[in-house]
N, C-alpha and C positions, 0 to 999 in steps of 0.2 A: 653818224645820228641821223635819221631819217627826216625829211622835212614833213611836216604835218599837214595832212590832207582834210580839207574841211568837207564832213558828211552833209549830204543833202542841202547843199550851198544854195542853190538857184530856187529852190523849193520853199526853203525856211525864209528867204528876203522876201519872195513874192506873198508870203502867207503872213508875214508879220507887218510891212509896209504898205499902209492904206494911203497917208498922207506924207508928201516929200516934206513938208514943214513941220511934221511932227516932231515928238521928242519920245525916243525909244530907249530900251535898256538891253543891253547884251550882258545875260547873267553871269555867263563864263566866257571871258575873252580868250582864254588859251593864247594862242598866237595870233587873234585879229582876224582869222580867217571870215568869219561873219561879220565881224563889225566893218572892216575894210568893203565887204559888198553891200552890208546897208549904208555907210556912209556913201558910197558910190550911186546910190539911186535917191538920197535926201537932197533936197535944194539947200541954198545958204542959208535960209533960216531954220533948217531941221538941226537936231541935236541928237547926240548918241552918248549913253551912260553905259561904260563898260565896267563891270565888276570882276575881280578875280582875287583869290587867297594868294596864288602862289607868286612870290616876289619876282621870279622869271618873266611872268606874264607880265606884271606890271612895270617892268621894265621895257619889254617890247612895246608895251602900249603907250608909254612915254615917248617913244621914239614916233609912234603914229602920231601921237598927240602935235609933237614939235611940227609935223606937217600938216595937220589939219585941226584947226582950232574948234571944231564942232564935236570933236571927241571930249568928253570928260571921263575922269576916272575915279575909283572908289576900290581901296583894297580891304576885301572882307569875303564873307561869305553872301551868297545870293538870299540865304536867309534873313540876309539885313538889308532887305530892298527899300524899307521905309525909311531906314536911316539914310539909306545911299542917296534916295530922293532928297529928303529933308536937308541934308549937307549941300545940296546944289540950289536950295529954295523952290523945287517944284514939286507941285502937290499930285499929279497924275500922270501916268505915261500911256503914249497912244500904241506901244507895244512892248512885249517882254518875251525874250528869247531866252531858255534854258536849254543849254547843248549838255547833257549830263556826262559823265565817266572822265577818262584819264585821257588826255592829249598824247600825241605820239611822240612829242620831245620828253614829255616826263616819263613814259615807257622806255624810252631808248638810252636816257641818261641813266645810267647803272648807279651812280652814286643817290641818286633818288629813292632807290628800294624797291620801285614797284614792279621791276622784270624779274621773271623767274628764270631767264636764259642768259643775262648778264651778271656777274658779281658783285657787289657793292653793298654798301650798309644795309642792313635792313630798316629801313625808314618809314617810306610810302606815306609821309604826311604831305597834303596839298600845300599847307603852311608849315615849313619846316622852323619856322619860329614861335609856334605853339604845340601846345600838347604832347603827348606820348607819343613815341616812335613805335613802330610795330615792333621792334626787338622789346622794348620796354613793355609794352603791352602783352605780348606772348610771355614774357619773364614772368608776370604776375596774374595773369588771367586763370580763372578755376577752370577745372577740367568740363563741367556741365556747361558753364557759360560758352567756352571754345566749342563744344558740340553743337550749341544752339546757333552759333554766329556761322559754323560751317555750313550747317542743315540750313537755317532760313536765308542768310545772305550771299551764300555760294551754291544753294541747292545740291549741296554734294551729297550723293548717296552713303559715300562712306565716311560720313562725320565722326562717328564714334571711333572706328580705327585710325583715322587720320588723326585725330584729337590725342589719341592714346598714344600713337607714336611721338609726337610733338612734346607731350608731358614727360615722356620715359627719355625723350632725347635732351630736353633740357636739365633733366636730374644730373645728367653726365658733363654737360658743357652749355654754357650759354649759346643761343640761338641768335647771332648777331649778322649774320651774312645772307644775302638772299639766294645763292645757290646751295648753301647749307640748308635752308628751309626747304627748298626744291627737291633736294636729294632727301630729305626724310619724308615729304609727303608724297614723291614718286613711290618711294620704297614701299610706302605703307597704302597704295592705291592699286588694289587688286585687278581694276578693269580698265583700261585705257580707252577713252574715246578717240574714235578715229579723227585725225586732222586736230587732234587739240591736245596740248601738253598736260600730262597728269595733275600739274600742280595749278592749273587755270582756276579752277573754283574756289580753291582755298585762298590763293592770293587775292583773288576779287572779294572774298568774304571777310578776310584781315582788312584790306584796304577800306572797305566799306565800315567796319567797326571802327578803325582807328580815326578815321575822318568823320565819323558820325554821319555819313551821307543820307541815310534815309530819315533821321530826324531834320537835317536841313532841308531835304526836299520836302517833305512834309510842310514844316513852316513857309517854306518859300512859297508853294501852290497857295496857301490861304492868304498870305499876303499878296501874292501877285493880284488877285481879284481886287482887294481893298486898293492896290497901288494903280490899278489901271483905269482910264477915264471910259466913260460910255462907248461903246463902240471899238475899245481897244483889244488887240488880240494877245492871245496867251501861245505861244509856240513851243512844244517841249520835244527835243529830240533825246531816245532813251537807249541804250545799249545792252541791258539785260531785261528778262521777264519781270523780275521783282519790281525795278523803276517803272517799268512800262505797265503793270498792273495798277501801281499806286497812281500814276497820271491817269489811267483810263478811268478807274472807279471814280476819282476826285472830280474829274470834268463831267461824267456822267452824273454824278451825284448833284453838282451845281447847276447842271442844266435841268434837273427834274424839280429841284425845288420841296417844298414841305409838303408832299402828296397826302392828301386825305385819306383815310381808310376806303378801300374799295367799295364797301357798302354805303357810302355817302356819294349822291352824284353831285358832282361840282365841274363847272365849265374848265376847259384849258385854262382860260385866260385868267381865271381867279385864284390858280395856284400861285401861293405867294414864295419869295426867296429864292427866286430862281435867278441867278447871277450869271450864269453862263449860258452860249448859246454855241452848241458843237457845230463845226465847220468841216464836212465832209469826212471820209473814212481816215484810218491810219495810212500813212504813207511811208513806203519802205524804199531804198536806193534801187534804181534800174540796173540793167543788165550792164550798161556801160560803164556805170560807177563803180560798180562791183570788180569787173574787170581792170578799173586802175587803181581801186583802193578796196582790198579782199578785207580791210580792218572794218568796212562798212556793212559787213553782211547782217549784223545783228540789228542795226540800225531803225528805229520806228518814230516816225513824227506825228504828233497830235495836236490839233488847233482848236482853239475855243475862243470865242467874242464874247466881251462882257456887255451884259444886257442894259 
């Protein structure tokens, strides 16, 4: 199993932390790469609340917490930001970081079911103690819904063809293993992308559906603004275009506010409900980081500040 390499580590921490005595949230603890770096720049009065669904991530967090009492933990989705804050008696955070997607330990542990290159149970749940596994979801999903998921969440050009192959295969035998699914998708995919496994998009789409990731992201973005103190930063790292588009549109919409019709002259200062201010342009990993960690190639980081 490969060690998880945290993406855009220095850039994210610099964008997030503006007060060494502040209260911050790492909404996706993973294996603690960002959290450790955040704690490294916080003073004795600073606090960090780490959130994660994954019991293995929480176990890693408890080890770090034992060595650093400034770290607080909450097991759950980042869509529960408000509940996580309330549980610790805090009304607002000075910064919130969301590092979306799957961590390397999750990908590389075959039994978690995220990998199309290692055989394991077809699970794919971020929280293996709740909800349907990918195998259970695939066994019951309607073909039309499977096509939609592959097309929308995986941006898969051959969604209909792949969905048809999956439905035909499950009528013969239950699809319960990762390599079994990868083989079905691979054989149904007529045009393989260079340097990309032919099952990449399908696995991504099914994982997003099983974990309801886009709904969680939509809820989390809205709650994040409510949970930030004025001047607090929202930092989001995305790994595919669908997520990044949601983040970009959300931040842009919240920065524009309730704009009046174009034919009504209004001063910029009079526009209401502008909750965020965009800070700089999207940030991507540099050449040095990409050389050390090819998995970072699709990462995009966006930053906004609460007005």
